[in-house]
C-alpha positions as CSV (number, residue, x, y, z in Angstrom):
1,M,0.0,0.0,0.0
2,A,3.0,2.3,0.1
3,L,3.8,4.6,-2.8
4,P,5.8,2.8,-5.5
5,A,9.4,3.6,-6.3
6,I,9.3,5.6,-9.5
7,A,11.8,5.1,-12.3
8,R,13.2,7.9,-14.3
9,Y,11.2,8.8,-17.4
10,P,11.1,11.8,-19.8
11,L,8.3,14.3,-19.7
12,P,6.2,14.6,-22.8
13,T,7.1,17.1,-25.4
14,P,4.6,19.4,-27.1
15,E,4.7,17.2,-30.2
16,E,3.7,14.2,-28.1
17,L,0.6,15.7,-26.5
18,P,-2.9,14.2,-27.3
19,E,-5.4,16.1,-29.4
20,N,-7.7,18.2,-27.4
21,R,-11.4,17.9,-27.9
22,V,-11.9,21.6,-27.1
23,A,-9.9,24.8,-27.9
24,W,-10.0,26.7,-24.6
25,T,-7.2,29.1,-23.8
26,V,-5.9,30.3,-20.5
27,D,-7.1,33.8,-19.5
28,P,-5.3,35.3,-16.5
29,A,-8.5,37.2,-15.6
30,R,-10.5,34.0,-15.2
31,A,-7.8,31.5,-14.0
32,V,-6.7,30.0,-10.7
33,V,-3.6,27.9,-10.5
34,L,-3.8,24.7,-8.4
35,V,-0.5,23.3,-7.2
36,H,-1.5,19.7,-6.5
37,D,0.1,17.7,-3.7
38,L,3.7,18.8,-4.1
39,Q,4.7,17.6,-0.7
40,E,7.9,15.7,0.0
41,H,5.9,12.6,1.0
42,F,4.8,12.2,-2.6
43,L,7.9,13.6,-4.3
44,G,10.2,11.3,-2.4
45,A,9.2,8.4,-4.6
46,Y,11.0,10.0,-7.6
47,P,14.8,9.7,-8.2
48,A,16.3,13.0,-7.0
49,G,17.9,15.2,-9.6
50,E,16.3,13.2,-12.5
51,Q,13.4,13.6,-14.8
52,P,10.4,13.8,-14.5
53,L,10.9,15.4,-11.1
54,T,13.4,18.1,-12.1
55,G,11.5,19.2,-15.2
56,M,8.1,19.2,-13.5
57,L,9.4,21.4,-10.6
58,D,11.2,23.7,-13.0
59,N,8.2,24.2,-15.2
60,T,5.9,24.6,-12.2
61,A,8.2,27.4,-10.8
62,R,8.2,29.2,-14.2
63,L,4.4,29.1,-14.3
64,L,4.0,30.3,-10.7
65,T,6.3,33.3,-11.3
66,A,4.3,34.3,-14.4
67,F,0.9,33.8,-12.9
68,R,1.8,35.7,-9.7
69,E,3.1,38.6,-11.7
70,R,-0.3,38.8,-13.4
71,G,-2.3,38.6,-10.1
72,V,-3.6,35.1,-10.7
73,P,-4.6,33.4,-7.5
74,V,-2.5,30.4,-6.5
75,V,-3.9,27.6,-4.5
76,Y,-2.1,24.6,-3.0
77,S,-3.6,21.3,-2.1
78,A,-1.8,19.5,0.7
79,Q,-2.6,16.5,2.8
80,R,-2.5,16.7,6.6
81,G,-0.1,14.6,8.5
82,G,-1.2,11.9,11.0
83,Q,-4.8,11.4,9.6
84,T,-7.1,9.2,11.6
85,P,-8.6,6.1,10.0
86,E,-11.9,8.0,9.9
87,E,-10.3,10.9,8.1
88,R,-8.6,8.6,5.6
89,G,-11.7,6.6,4.8
90,L,-11.2,4.3,1.8
91,Q,-7.9,5.8,1.1
92,L,-6.6,3.7,4.1
93,D,-7.5,0.5,2.2
94,F,-5.8,1.6,-1.0
95,W,-2.8,3.7,0.2
96,G,-2.4,3.0,3.9
97,P,-2.2,5.7,6.6
98,G,-1.0,8.5,4.4
99,V,1.4,11.3,5.2
100,A,3.3,11.0,8.5
101,D,3.0,13.9,11.0
102,D,6.5,15.0,10.1
103,P,7.4,18.5,8.9
104,A,10.0,17.1,6.5
105,K,7.3,14.9,4.8
106,L,4.7,17.6,4.8
107,A,6.9,20.3,3.3
108,V,6.7,21.7,-0.2
109,P,10.1,22.2,-2.0
110,D,11.4,25.7,-1.7
111,Q,11.5,26.1,-5.5
112,V,7.7,25.9,-5.6
113,A,6.7,26.7,-2.1
114,P,3.6,28.8,-1.2
115,E,4.1,32.5,-0.8
116,A,2.3,34.9,1.6
117,D,-0.7,35.7,-0.7
118,D,-1.3,32.0,-1.7
119,T,-3.9,29.7,-0.3
120,V,-3.2,26.3,1.1
121,L,-6.2,23.9,1.3
122,T,-6.2,20.6,3.3
123,K,-6.6,17.8,0.8
124,W,-8.8,14.8,1.7
125,K,-9.6,12.8,-1.4
126,Y,-8.4,12.4,-5.0
127,S,-10.2,15.5,-6.1
128,A,-9.1,18.8,-4.6
129,F,-12.7,19.9,-4.6
130,V,-13.9,17.3,-2.2
131,R,-14.4,18.5,1.4
132,T,-12.7,21.8,0.6
133,D,-13.9,25.3,-0.3
134,L,-12.0,25.5,-3.6
135,E,-15.2,25.9,-5.7
136,R,-16.6,28.6,-3.4
137,R,-13.3,30.6,-3.5
138,M,-13.3,30.4,-7.3
139,R,-17.0,31.5,-7.6
140,E,-16.5,34.4,-5.2
141,A,-13.5,35.5,-7.2
142,G,-15.4,35.3,-10.5
143,R,-13.0,32.7,-11.9
144,D,-13.9,29.7,-13.9
145,Q,-10.6,28.3,-15.1
146,L,-8.3,26.0,-13.2
147,V,-4.7,25.4,-14.3
148,I,-3.4,22.2,-12.7
149,V,0.2,21.3,-12.0
150,G,1.7,18.7,-9.6
151,V,1.3,15.0,-8.9
152,Y,0.1,12.4,-9.6
153,A,-1.3,12.9,-13.1
154,H,-3.5,9.8,-13.3
155,I,-4.9,10.1,-9.8
156,G,-5.5,13.4,-8.1
157,V,-4.7,15.7,-11.1
158,L,-7.0,13.8,-13.4
159,M,-9.8,13.4,-10.8
160,T,-9.6,17.2,-10.0
161,A,-9.8,18.1,-13.7
162,C,-12.8,15.8,-14.1
163,D,-14.5,17.2,-11.0
164,A,-13.9,20.7,-12.3
165,W,-15.6,19.8,-15.6
166,M,-18.6,18.5,-13.6
167,R,-18.8,22.0,-11.9
168,D,-18.5,23.8,-15.2
169,I,-15.0,25.0,-14.5
170,R,-12.6,24.8,-17.4
171,A,-9.5,22.7,-16.4
172,F,-6.1,22.9,-18.0
173,V,-3.6,20.1,-17.3
174,V,0.0,21.2,-18.0
175,A,1.6,18.1,-19.3
176,D,5.2,19.0,-18.5
177,A,4.4,20.4,-15.1
178,V,2.7,17.2,-13.8
179,A,4.3,13.9,-13.0
180,D,3.2,10.3,-12.4
181,F,4.1,6.8,-11.4
182,S,5.4,6.1,-15.0
183,R,5.3,7.5,-18.5
184,A,2.5,5.1,-19.3
185,D,0.4,6.4,-16.5
186,H,1.3,10.0,-17.4
187,D,0.2,9.5,-21.0
188,L,-3.0,7.7,-20.0
189,A,-4.0,10.7,-17.8
190,L,-3.3,13.2,-20.6
191,K,-5.2,11.3,-23.2
192,W,-8.2,10.8,-21.0
193,A,-8.2,14.4,-19.9
194,A,-7.9,15.8,-23.4
195,G,-10.8,13.7,-24.7
196,R,-13.1,14.0,-21.7
197,C,-12.8,17.0,-19.4
198,A,-9.8,19.3,-19.9
199,V,-7.3,21.0,-22.2
200,V,-3.9,19.4,-22.1
201,T,-1.2,21.9,-22.8
202,C,2.5,22.6,-22.0
203,T,4.3,25.2,-20.0
204,D,5.6,27.2,-23.0
205,A,2.1,27.3,-24.5
206,V,0.5,28.6,-21.3
207,L,3.2,31.3,-20.9
208,E,2.6,32.4,-24.4
209,E,-1.2,32.6,-23.9
210,I,-1.0,34.7,-20.8
């Protein structure tokens, strides 16, 4: 039930992205950035100093700088350490007890860490919308686009994108600013998202759009 050890794999290039079913573009006046689960507990499964971890973090940092400069809200999802069995629910059966109550495991790398004006939400389930006020925050801010970066692509990233679609929020999955258990899982998530609930894009394309 522990997280798997993840082997090195290359991030997808723009030429390798699946065809999108829709042609949405990112609008800084409508967008919120979601930094999904970038805690050391999850990132520790990757080989340090190797792809996909290095590229994902570098691209996430580039996006955060650009969005913050444009006044786009940045929201982090982060699991709480030391969850009780009741709080874990069925995640306990699939993934065990979760994040230890250890500051080193709960931390977000400095390169992509929250800043003073950012929001950090406690994450409970695969989707960042479940048992949080993410949707309310977006509605109150008049924003209906969610740009998603982080881990893991075929689990929480994909489920959050699908949940956004069900709430009429346009999701954008940044293919080279997310990472997964394997390149196969990564590609599966991108293909499903592009065909069912989101726009799959890349860091350079988003920076150009905004």
